[in-house]
C-alpha positions as CSV (number, residue, x, y, z in Angstrom):
1,X,-39.1,32.3,-20.5
2,X,-36.1,30.1,-19.7
3,X,-32.7,31.7,-19.7
4,X,-30.4,31.0,-22.7
5,X,-27.4,28.7,-22.6
6,X,-25.2,31.8,-22.9
7,X,-26.8,33.3,-19.7
8,X,-26.4,29.9,-18.0
9,X,-22.7,29.8,-18.9
10,X,-22.2,33.3,-17.5
11,X,-24.0,32.3,-14.3
12,X,-21.8,29.2,-14.1
13,X,-18.6,31.2,-14.5
14,X,-19.7,33.6,-11.7
15,X,-20.5,30.6,-9.4
16,X,-17.3,28.7,-10.1
17,X,-14.7,31.3,-10.4
18,X,-16.2,34.4,-8.5
19,X,-14.0,36.7,-10.6
20,X,-15.9,39.8,-9.5
21,X,-14.7,39.3,-5.9
22,X,-11.1,38.3,-6.9
23,X,-9.3,40.9,-8.8
24,X,-6.2,38.7,-9.4
25,X,-8.2,36.5,-11.7
26,X,-8.7,37.2,-15.4
27,X,-12.2,38.8,-15.8
28,X,-13.1,37.9,-19.4
29,X,-14.7,40.7,-21.3
30,X,-14.7,41.8,-25.0
31,X,-11.3,43.4,-24.7
32,X,-9.8,40.3,-23.2
33,X,-11.4,38.1,-25.9
34,X,-10.0,40.3,-28.6
35,X,-6.4,40.1,-27.1
36,X,-6.7,36.4,-26.6
37,X,-7.5,36.0,-30.3
38,X,-4.4,38.0,-31.1
39,X,-2.3,35.7,-28.9
40,X,-3.7,32.8,-30.9
41,X,-7.1,32.1,-32.5
42,X,-7.4,28.7,-30.7
43,X,-7.3,30.3,-27.2
44,X,-11.1,30.4,-27.1
45,X,-13.2,27.4,-28.0
46,X,-16.9,26.6,-27.7
47,X,-19.2,23.7,-28.3
48,X,-22.6,24.5,-29.7
49,X,-25.2,21.9,-30.7
50,X,-27.4,24.6,-32.5
51,X,-29.2,26.2,-29.5
52,X,-26.3,28.3,-28.3
53,X,-23.0,27.4,-26.6
54,X,-23.1,24.6,-24.0
55,X,-19.3,24.7,-23.3
56,X,-16.5,27.2,-23.4
57,X,-12.8,26.5,-23.0
58,X,-10.1,29.2,-22.6
59,X,-6.4,28.4,-22.9
60,X,-3.5,30.9,-22.8
61,X,-0.2,30.0,-24.4
62,X,2.7,31.8,-22.9
63,X,6.4,31.4,-21.9
64,X,8.0,28.9,-19.5
65,X,9.2,31.8,-17.5
66,X,5.8,33.3,-17.0
67,X,4.4,29.8,-16.3
68,X,7.0,29.3,-13.5
69,X,6.2,32.7,-12.0
70,X,2.5,32.0,-12.1
71,X,2.9,28.4,-10.6
72,X,5.1,29.9,-7.8
73,X,2.4,32.5,-7.0
74,X,4.8,35.4,-8.0
75,X,2.2,36.7,-10.5
76,X,-1.6,36.5,-10.7
77,X,-3.7,35.1,-13.4
78,X,-4.5,38.6,-14.6
79,X,-0.8,39.4,-14.7
80,X,0.0,36.2,-16.6
81,X,-2.4,37.3,-19.3
82,X,-1.1,40.9,-19.3
83,X,2.6,39.9,-19.4
84,X,2.1,37.4,-22.2
85,X,3.6,39.1,-25.3
86,X,2.2,38.8,-28.8
87,X,4.3,37.4,-31.5
88,X,6.7,35.4,-29.3
89,X,7.4,31.7,-29.2
90,X,5.0,30.1,-26.6
91,X,6.4,27.1,-24.8
92,X,3.6,26.5,-22.3
93,X,-0.2,26.5,-22.3
94,X,-2.3,27.5,-19.4
95,X,-5.5,25.5,-19.1
96,X,-7.3,28.5,-17.9
97,X,-10.9,27.7,-17.7
98,X,-13.6,25.2,-18.9
99,X,-17.3,25.7,-18.4
100,X,-19.8,23.0,-19.4
101,X,-23.5,23.1,-18.7
102,X,-24.4,20.3,-16.3
103,X,-26.4,18.2,-18.7
104,X,-23.4,18.1,-21.2
105,X,-20.7,17.1,-18.7
106,X,-18.9,13.8,-18.8
107,X,-19.2,13.5,-22.6
108,X,-15.6,14.4,-23.4
109,X,-16.4,17.9,-24.7
110,X,-13.8,19.8,-22.6
111,X,-11.2,17.2,-23.5
112,X,-11.8,17.4,-27.2
113,X,-12.0,21.2,-27.3
114,X,-8.6,21.4,-25.4
115,X,-6.8,18.8,-27.5
116,X,-8.0,20.5,-30.7
117,X,-6.9,23.9,-29.4
118,X,-3.5,22.6,-28.2
119,X,-2.9,20.9,-31.6
120,X,-3.7,24.1,-33.4
121,X,-1.3,26.1,-31.1
122,X,1.4,23.5,-31.6
123,X,1.4,24.1,-35.4
124,X,3.0,27.5,-34.6
125,X,4.6,27.2,-31.2
126,X,6.9,24.6,-29.5
127,X,4.7,23.7,-26.5
128,X,6.7,21.9,-23.8
129,X,4.4,22.1,-20.8
130,X,0.8,22.6,-19.6
131,X,-0.2,24.2,-16.3
132,X,-3.4,24.8,-14.3
133,X,-4.9,26.5,-11.3
134,X,-7.8,24.1,-10.7
135,X,-10.9,25.3,-8.8
136,X,-12.4,21.9,-8.4
137,X,-11.6,18.2,-8.3
138,X,-13.2,17.8,-11.7
139,X,-11.0,20.6,-13.1
140,X,-7.9,19.0,-11.7
141,X,-8.7,15.6,-13.2
142,X,-9.6,17.1,-16.6
143,X,-6.3,19.0,-16.6
144,X,-4.4,15.7,-15.9
145,X,-6.2,13.9,-18.7
146,X,-5.7,16.7,-21.2
147,X,-2.0,17.1,-20.4
148,X,-1.5,13.3,-20.7
149,X,-3.3,13.1,-24.0
150,X,-1.3,16.1,-25.3
151,X,1.9,14.5,-24.2
152,X,2.8,17.5,-22.0
153,X,4.0,17.5,-18.4
154,X,1.4,19.2,-16.1
155,X,2.4,21.8,-13.5
156,X,-0.1,22.9,-10.9
157,X,-0.6,26.1,-8.9
158,X,-2.0,25.5,-5.5
159,X,-5.0,27.6,-4.3
């Protein structure tokens, strides 16, 4: 029996981000998902054509101060998440991760999920910047496009 789209996305996450071998990255589990939803319901987005999710996007709204500390490698991704307070004005959005099954890539799914999420977050928070820690050329290009379409300057953390 072929593996489900959910299982394929989990495998893809392990291959791309290798969070199990890097404790500074955010290892997304049920507890993390619940806290993300408390930060803002639009932090987690998925695209599903009826046979299970084929794309996931994770954004973390936070403060400019935490963005700068992260960009300058003063704090880890995990610390960025842990230090982001609930019920505070968020001025920056971290384009944390996007996973799309191979046969669904290059169709604008990530772009649309991100733009919709950013627009939703903007209804409650004065976003002034986007930032990314890209793990691939494709991720870097996607972040540039998303920030441009959202009208936000993009800041990048180097590997």
